[in-house]
Structure formats: structure tokens, C-alpha cells
C-alpha positions as CSV (number, residue, x, y, z in Angstrom):
1,M,-5.0,9.1,12.5
2,S,-8.0,11.8,13.6
3,K,-10.1,13.9,11.5
4,A,-7.6,16.6,10.9
5,I,-7.1,18.0,7.8
6,V,-4.3,16.6,5.7
7,A,-1.8,19.3,4.1
8,L,1.1,19.0,1.3
9,G,4.3,18.8,3.3
10,Q,2.5,17.2,6.5
11,V,4.1,14.2,8.2
12,V,1.6,11.4,8.7
13,T,2.1,8.3,10.5
14,L,0.8,5.1,9.3
15,S,0.6,2.4,11.9
16,N,0.3,-1.8,11.1
17,S,-1.4,-1.8,14.6
18,H,-4.3,0.5,13.9
19,P,-7.1,-1.4,12.5
20,R,-8.5,1.5,10.2
21,T,-5.0,2.0,8.1
22,N,-5.4,1.8,4.7
23,A,-2.1,1.9,2.9
24,W,-1.1,0.9,-0.4
25,I,2.4,0.9,-1.8
26,K,2.8,0.3,-5.6
27,M,5.0,-2.5,-6.7
28,T,7.2,-2.4,-9.8
29,E,6.4,-5.4,-12.4
30,A,9.8,-6.8,-11.4
31,E,8.2,-7.4,-8.1
32,V,5.1,-8.8,-8.9
33,E,7.2,-11.3,-11.4
34,A,9.3,-12.3,-8.6
35,L,6.1,-12.9,-6.3
36,R,4.6,-15.0,-9.3
37,K,7.8,-17.0,-9.6
38,A,8.3,-17.8,-6.0
39,D,4.6,-19.2,-6.1
40,R,5.4,-21.1,-9.4
41,D,8.4,-22.5,-8.0
42,A,6.8,-23.5,-4.7
43,G,3.6,-25.2,-6.7
44,R,1.1,-22.6,-5.1
45,W,-1.6,-22.1,-7.1
46,H,-4.4,-21.1,-4.9
47,D,-4.3,-19.7,-1.1
48,D,-5.6,-21.3,1.6
49,G,-9.4,-21.0,0.9
50,G,-8.7,-22.9,-2.5
51,E,-9.2,-19.7,-4.5
52,P,-6.5,-18.7,-7.3
53,I,-3.7,-16.4,-6.1
54,L,-4.1,-13.1,-7.8
55,Y,-1.5,-10.4,-7.7
56,G,-2.3,-6.8,-7.7
57,K,-0.6,-3.7,-7.8
58,Y,-0.4,-2.7,-4.6
59,M,0.8,-4.3,-1.5
60,G,-0.2,-3.3,2.0
61,I,2.7,-1.7,4.7
62,P,5.1,-4.4,5.2
63,S,4.5,-6.6,8.2
64,F,8.1,-6.2,9.7
65,L,7.4,-2.2,10.2
66,D,5.1,-1.6,12.8
67,A,4.6,2.2,11.7
68,I,5.8,4.1,8.8
69,D,6.3,8.1,8.4
70,V,5.2,9.5,5.2
71,V,5.2,13.0,4.1
72,V,2.4,14.0,2.1
73,T,2.8,14.9,-1.7
74,S,-0.1,15.0,-3.3
75,L,-4.0,15.3,-2.6
76,R,-5.0,14.0,-5.5
77,P,-2.8,11.1,-6.6
78,R,-3.4,8.7,-9.4
79,W,-5.1,5.4,-8.8
80,V,-4.3,2.4,-10.6
81,G,-6.0,-0.4,-9.1
82,Y,-8.7,-2.1,-10.6
83,N,-11.4,-1.5,-8.1
84,R,-12.6,1.9,-7.7
85,R,-10.5,4.6,-6.0
86,P,-10.9,5.0,-2.4
87,K,-12.3,8.1,-1.1
88,N,-10.0,10.8,0.4
89,L,-7.0,9.2,-0.8
90,R,-3.7,11.0,-0.4
91,A,0.1,10.3,-1.8
92,G,3.2,10.7,0.1
93,Y,6.7,9.6,0.2
94,S,8.2,7.3,2.6
95,A,12.1,7.6,3.0
96,E,12.1,4.5,4.9
97,L,10.8,2.5,2.0
98,K,12.3,4.8,-0.6
99,R,9.0,4.9,-2.4
100,E,5.8,6.5,-2.8
101,V,2.7,5.3,-0.5
102,L,-0.8,6.0,-1.1
103,F,-3.1,6.2,2.1
104,Q,-6.8,6.7,3.0
105,A,-7.0,10.0,5.2
106,E,-10.0,9.8,7.4
């Protein structure tokens, strides 16, 4: 994305291949629990580096998608993450994913 101003109703394309794309998709409690259960059932308690697996409220753009189009719906969305709210955070709706996507406007 360029340094253009992001406006309500604007369509923004977020790309997985762009190294500076910061996007977060909020997961439901059921989705988080399904991830925990899958790891428990597989006996995975640590990542490849030996650190415990932690489950957050957000996931990134799914790896099977190269890009998603998002219609901007909010210039001040609510952030429920554990760390600080990212600067220039915007919210939009992805019809392809059928859910809200938070992204960082440059």
C-alpha cells in the first residue's frame, strides 16, 4: 500500500506476498479451541524452538490466499490484542473471508 489516505468505503487490497502487510483477522473462541484441541490431540505442546504454543485472538491472512480485498469500515477499530494497539489501525470487511479484517495503514 502507498502512503495514500485510507477512507471509509475504500477498497484496499492486502497481499500475503508484500513483506510489510500487517493484517489481523479475529478468531472466534470456537476456532481458538479447535486449534488447541488439534495440538493436544497431536501431542504438540511446544513450537520448533521449544517455546510453549500460545494462542492469540488474531490470525494473519490465510496462507492459501495471495491477496484479499477489504472494504474499509472503520478508521478507529477496537483492538483486543494483548500487546499495544498498532498505529494507523483500520478495519474492513472481506467478502471472501466473510469477516472483519484489521490492518495497518501505512
